[in-house]
C-alpha positions, 0 to 999 in steps of 0.5 A: 658439775653442770653447765650454767644456763641463763636465767630470764625474768618475765612477768605479766599482770591482770586488769590495770585498775588500782589493785593489780595481780602480778604473776611471775613467769620467770625461767631458770635451769632445772638445776638452778631454781629461782630463790628470790623475787624482788618487786619494785612498784615505783611507789616507794613500796616493794614485795618479795612475794613471787606473785604479789597482789598490789594496790597502787596509791593513786592512778598514775604511770608506774615503772614496775620492775621484777628482779629474780635471783637463782640459787647459783647467783644468776640475776635478771631484771624486767621493767614494764610501765603500768598505767592505771585505767578502768571504765564504767559503762551504762546504757539507757534504753528508749522505746521501740521507734517506727522502724523497729529500732530501740534508741540507746544512750551509752555513757562511758566513765573514765574512773581514773582519768587515764584513757584519753581516747576510746573506741566504742563498738556495739555487736562488734561494729565500731560506732561512728565518731570512734575514737572519742575523747574522754576524761574523768570530768567529761565522760563519753555520751553517745546516742545509738540505735539497735534492732529491737529483736529481743536479743542480747547485744554486746557493748565493748569499750577499748582505750586507744592509749592503753592497750590493756584498758577495756570493758564490756557489757551485754544488753538485752533489748525488747522485741519491737517486731512482734505484737503477739505471742511470738518474739526474739527470732534469731538465725545462727549456724547449727552447732559444729565442731569446737576447736580449742586454742590455748592462750599463753601455752606453756607460760609463753606468749603464744597461741597453741595452735597458732593456725586453726582451720575450721568450717563456718559454723564451728566454734573456736574456744580460746582457753586461757592457760596463762594470765595477762593476754587477750584474743583480738581480731585484726578486724576492728569492725563487722561480724568477724571482729572480736576482742576478749579483753585481757583475761587470766588463767581459767577464762574462756572466750568463744568465737564463731566466724561468719564468713569464709577467709583468713581471720588473723588475730593477736594478743594485747599486749604481747602482739599486734595486727599483721602477725606481729608478736603473739598472733595467730590465724583462723582459716574459715572454709565453707562446708561441703556443697556450700550448704549451711544448716541453720538453727532458727530460734524464737520464743512463744507465750502460746502454743497453738496445737496447729503449730507454726510455719517456717517461710524462707524468702516467701516460700513456706517450708514443705516440712511444716507446719511444725509443732510448738515445744510448749511455751518458751524457747523454740527451735527449727532448722533449715538449709540455705546456700552460701551464696552471699545473698540476704535471705528473709526468715519468717515464723507464722502461727498457723491458727493466728496468721496475723501473728508472725515475726521475721528477720533477715540472714546474710549468707556467707559468700563461699566464692570468697574462700581463700585459695590453696597456699603453702609455706615451707621451712627446712632445718637439719635434724640429725648427724651424718649417716654412713652415706654422708646424708643428713636428715632434714625436717621439712615443715609445711603450713597449708591453707585450703590444700587439696585432698591428695597431699603434697610432693617434696623435691630436693634440687628438682628431684622427687623425694621417696615417700612423696606424696605426703598427707597433710596434717589436720592442724594445717602444719605438717612436718616430714623428714627427708635425707639430703646430701651432707656436702656443705652446699645450699639445696633447694627444697620445693613443695607442691600440692598434688591437686593444685600444681600451682600451689607451691612453696620453696626454701633453701637449706645448707647442709653440714659437710660430712667429709670435712675433718673435725677440728677444735682449736684455740681453747681458752679458760678463764674465771671471773668477769674480767673487770678492772678496779682503779686505784689512784696513786696520789702523793703519799697515799693509794686511793682507795687504800683497800680494794675488793675484787673477784677472782679473774678481775685485775687492779689498775693503778693510775699515777696522779700525784707530783711525786714518784711512787711505786706499787710493790707487793709484799710477796717477793716472788710467785704469780701473786707478786708484782713491782711497778717500779717508780712511776710519775704522773700519767703512768698506768700499771696493772696487777697480775690475775691474783689468787683468792686471798689478801694481797698487801702492797706498798710504795717504795720509798714511802712505805714498807711491807706489813702495812707500813707507811704508804700501803694498801691491800687487795682482797680477792674473793672467789665467786663461789656457789656451793664450793664451785666457781664458773670457768668460761671455755671459749674455742673455735670449731670446724667440721663439728658433728650435728650432735655437738660436743661433750665437756669433761672436767678432770676426766668426768663427763659434764654434759653434751652441748651444741656448737655455735653457728659462728664457729666460735663457741662459749660455754660456762662450766661449774668447777670445784673452787679449791685452788687446784689445777683442773683439766677441761676437755672439749670433745666432739660427740661423734669423733672422739679424736676431735678434742682440745683440752687445757688446765686452769687453777681455780680460785680457792673458795676457802681462801681467807679474806679477813685480816686483822692487825694490832699494835701496842705502846705505853701511853702513861707512867706507873700506877699505884700497883 
């Protein structure tokens, strides 16, 4: 015997082209597994697979619905509108112009004529004119120029109408800045720490961790552990804007933040900018001393023994000249300050001074790093102790805190254990004792190094001295539905009614002649008699036991189905011989550890009280037609208890009835 918990239908999907992979994310209790899945694709086709791959007949909008059913009969549904959408992108490149740029012609095709409008970005920056109107008959054609640096440039297209509709490509360009054997000069942060953020952690719509603190030069690797999510920055343009597109399990997407500050992001389609829904934040700080180690890379097709010089802002690096590492890719490092300035980087061959390449690097502005800020929440995490105190978990989220930890105060008093150290993840939880007096208490935290960096919250504790009381216990079965039977002249409509135990039947008189509703049973809890009633009258049956209950009208029928008569068939809502009993009760002064449930003296489980004072719990009890005792008992105070009895429906009650009549219908034959 176990308490029932609710089943929840949930699912996701991959790219919205004609063929879509659907993935079930539904949940149910461990002891009540999901046993059936029914997908309705809104195109006159269905599937009973758990994770179907479905091809739609045409590009259109489809209201796809999943219905799940568990072993106990719990059923839930989830409907999501799917809109078919897919792009094709081409980039035609021209020759280098006088300014060292390469002209592009970007063409975007809307294969299914659904996107309506699109944003187009190159190197993370939205192109002027976005969003562009698009259709299958009218692709978007945009002229744009990129720096001819010999590097790869990403092109990304996003429908503004359908969040899950996007596509991206990478385009390698010619190096316009060289006329010799040096090319493809690039400046990047030297490799730092890689931080992993799991996308769809635990099969849920969450990033884990939701907040990540890094140094500029570190990488953030988004790793998909669930399908149908994106990692998309709140920023829509600039070097710190990104959009992975909607990806599936196993995908990886690397983000390298270029500037200090807060960089919020979210998931399409389960979140939104500003921290809505599935979202998170990258906190980017400058390294100690605000100095950046940079990787300077380039290519060479010749390796003169005299090597090359590195020139930064017109000053030759005194560590040079540097030796070539053969031909092909080359690497040299330098250190520059985070001063927010633009620095010129040049590589010059020593033996051939006329052979050189140069580029610029925009340094981060370390003065723009976010200041210290704290947020705090507090929640009881245990029951009353011998001193009438309760444990409270205090969770502190810190952005750029000091190195000396933080203090916690309760109602202005410093707690033992202060100061506490910050967790590297940015979120720290400590447990403190607070008086269990039923009062509201002020919880304050402050950074030790930055006293003005503070946050506060309130928590109302359990009153450890109020005696526990459990009252007003009611026990019911079934769903308490009402079936309507109309009493017309000389007939009941419908004549035969089927209901579930706990439901009732209600007769409505609509004819011009007086009739009664009278049970064949003449006594006991399953008997009734409305007496003669006229049009407009209403009469309800008692709550009937499982089985067949015939009835008739006085004076136009009789017991046994004679004349004006009918039947009520009551079935027990059974699963494996058990029925659900719903217990509702009021409680005050209940312990933090909740209450225990017993059926006929047998322990069922421990459960939490409702915060409203009235608690409802569903219990599986043997459906045997017998009386059962249900006891609700506080987990810490065995004297705080309430109990009641209920006769459960009989899962084996007969619900089939046959009648037969016989009469002569002719004379004697030859035999």
